[in-house]
N, C-alpha and C positions, 0 to 999 in steps of 0.2 A: 271605955271612955275615961274612967278614973285613972287607969294605968297610962293612957295617952296623955292626960293632963299632968300627971306626976312627972312624966318625962319631958315636959315642956322646958325648953332652953331659951335664953335670950336671942339666939340666932333664929329661933322659930318666930319670935315676935317681929324681928326684922324681915323675915320671909313673908309674913302676913302683910306687913306694912308696904312692901314693894308690890305685892300682888294687888293690894287695895288701890295703890296709886295708879297702876296700870289699868285697872278696871274703871276707875274714875276718869282717867284720860280717854279711854275708849267710849265711855258714856257721853262725855262732853263732845267728842268728835262726831259720834253718831247723831247727837242732838242737833249740832250745827249743820250736818250734811242732809237733814230732812229725811232721815232713814228710819222713821218711827216704826213702820211695818216690819222692816228688816230686823229691828231690835226685838220686836215681839216674837218674830219667828225664830231668831237665834236663841232667845231666852227659853222658849218652849223646848227646842231641841236640846239645849244645855241641861234643862231640868230633867228631861227624859233620860239623858245619858248619865247624869249624876244619880238619878233614882235607880237606874239599871245597875250601876256599880255598887250602890248601897245594898240593893237586894240580891247582889251576886247573880245577875242574869247574864251569864257568860256569852250566850249567843248574841243578845242585843248589844252588849258592850263591844264585841268583836266587830259587828256590822258597823257600828258608829265609828270605831277606830279606823276601819277600812275606808269609810267615806270622808274622813277628815281631810285627807290630801286633796281629793276632788273638790270638797267644799271650800278649802282655803284658796284653791285656784279660781273657783267661781267668784269668790268675794273680791279677789284682786281684779278680775275683769270688770265686775259690776261697779266697784268703787274705786276705779283707777284714778279718777280726777280727785276724789276726796283723799285718797292715800297720798297723792302727790302734794296736796295742800298740807296734809298732816306732817309730812316730812319737812316741808318748807318751814312750818311753824316750829318744828323741833330744832331746825338749824337756826331759826331766828332767836330762839331762847338761848342758844349757845353763843351766837355771834353778835346779836344786836346790841347797840349801845344806847344809852339814855340820851334824851334830848329831843328837840322839836324836829320832826321830819316833815318838811313841807313838800307838797306835791309839786313836781316840776311841770305838770301838764296845765294847760290853760283851759281844759275841758270844763271844770266846774264853773268858771266865770262865764264861758260861752253858753253853757246849758242854762244857767240861771237867768242870764239876760234874755236869751231867745224865748224861753218858756214864760218868763214874766211878760214879755211883749205879746205872745200868743194869748195868754190869759187876759191881758188888757183888751185885746181885740176880739175876745170871745171866740177863738178858733180852737177847736178840740185837737189834742195831740197826745201821743203815747210814745215815750222814749224808754228803751231798755238799755241800761248801762251794764254791760257784761261783767260778770265776776270772774271767778277762777274755774267754774264748772262749764262744760260744753253745753250749748243751748240747742244744738241742731235737732235733737230728738223731740224738743218741745215746740219748735217753730214750724209753721205751715205756710206755704205759698211765699209771696213776696219776690223781690228782685235783688240781685247782687248789685252793689254799688262801689264800695271801696273808695269813696271820696273823702277828702279832708273835711272834718267838722267845721261848720261856720254858721253864723247867724243867718246869712242869706240862704244857705242850703236847707236848713231846717224850715225856714219860712216857706220856701218853694215846695218842699215835700209835703207840708201840712196845709198848703193852700187848698181851699175847698174844691177848686177845679182840677187839682192833681189827681191822677188815677189811683194813687196809693195813699191818699190822705186818711182813709178810714183804718188803715193798718198801723203797725208799729214800726218805729225806726230803731235799729240796733246799733249802739255806739260801742266801739272797742278802742279804748285809749283816745287818740285824736281823730279816729276815722269813723265814718258811717259805713258799716259793712253791708247792711241790707235795709230795705224799706218796703212798706206795704205788707208786712208780715202779720200773720194771725197767730194769736197766743191762746193757750188753753184757759178756759174760764175757771173761776174760783169754785172750790168744792162746796162751800157753804154760802149762804146768803145773809147771815146775821149782820155782817159788817158792811153790807152793800145797800142798806135801806135808802131808797131814793136816788141811788147812783146808777150809772149806765153801764153799757157793755165794756167801755174802755177801762173803767175801774175794776170790773170783774176780771178782765183779761190781765191787768197789771197784778192784781192780787193772786190770780191763778198761777202765773209764772213764778211769783215770789214764793209760793207754797212748794214749788217743785225744783227750785234752783236758788243759788245765792246771788242772783242778779238784783240790781236796784231798778225798779220800774217807776217812772215819773209820768203823771197823768195831768193833762190840762182839761178842765171841765168847761165846755162851751156854754153850758147853762148858768153856771155859777161864776165863771171867770176866776177860778181858783186852781192852785196846783197842789196835787197830792203825791205822796210817795208810798210805795209798797215795798216792803222788805221782810224776809223771814216770815211770810204769812200774815203780816200786819200792815194796815193801811192807815195813814194819817195825813191830815191837811198841813201844808207848809205855809207858815204865816207871812214870809217875806222873801224877797230875792236873795238877801244876804243869808238867811237861814238855809235856803236851798243850796247856795254855793258851799256853805260849810258842810252840809250833809253829803254832797258829792265828793268834796275834798276828803272828808273822813272815810268815805267808802273806798276811795282809791288808796288811802293809807293802809287800810285794813287788808286790801287785796294784796299788797306787797309785804309779804311776811318779814323780809329783811329790813323793811323800812319802818317797822314798828318798834317801840321801845320794849326792852326786856321787862316782863311782868315782875312786880315786886312780890315778896313773900306775903304781905298783907292782902294783896289782890287774889292770891291763890287760896288763902284761908277763908276769906269772907264769901258769903253767898253760896247757893246751891247745896244747902246743908243736907237735904234729903238724898241727893245723889252721892254725897260723901258717905253718909250713913249706910246707904245701900251697898256701896263699894266695899266698905269695911265688913259689913255683914256677909256679903258674898265671899270675900276673902277668907273670913273665919270659917264659913261653911265648907269651902273647898278644903281648907286645912284639916278640918275635923273628918271629912269624908275620905281624904286621900292620905291623911297623916299616918295611918297604920301601915300603909304601903311604904311611905317615905322613911319610917323609923325601923323597918325591918332590917 
């Protein structure tokens, strides 16, 4: 160890910094893609592999190395949507320009007006605004529609006499792609005290995807939004329109402003420290091979 540290060069510090940046980027991407269990599994496998190298367990190391190619292919298949979004964000960082990027869609205003009217009439509703990830594996039942989004269409779909009014409506850009859809329920109940099945379904889908789920409570006459596993009440029609507009801006990677250096440095300190510690640990474990 002492000999390894004595041979430390400035280029090694740059090497560690680059790996730390890559690890932090991977952590942030996995956190946004709702892949907590996958992170735990990959971390355990990585710890076993590094331990095997440290203890010079040659058979275990060879088995892991042989499985790396298959594992990489499996990760590409499992996280294909998330990888596509990650590459879009990388392109956005390189190509995006500063400035106000206004949504060209009228969807935010239409949704805000329609849901506010449904809330005023105490008519329950559940609208899923699709993000970048595919939702097919999370949706059950329902009917294909493909109709242009409008106030009248939403009012008719959620009319209490409509056969699909108890299900969810899926909105993709300006179109309603499906209605009468059933969503997975939330994993926990702590955030659902006194709330019904619609709120549980909205929260459940937001835990499993990057979709924005909007709920109208027929008991309270209020509108709530679920995103990234969090549920909150929307205070006004204008706030709802701004929320949907912001969601559409974030969906379009090339429509977002390039992040500033200050935004990259602040926040998520534990993730940054963990990435640096992992990078240093990797360098210490693999450094003797790299310096041979």
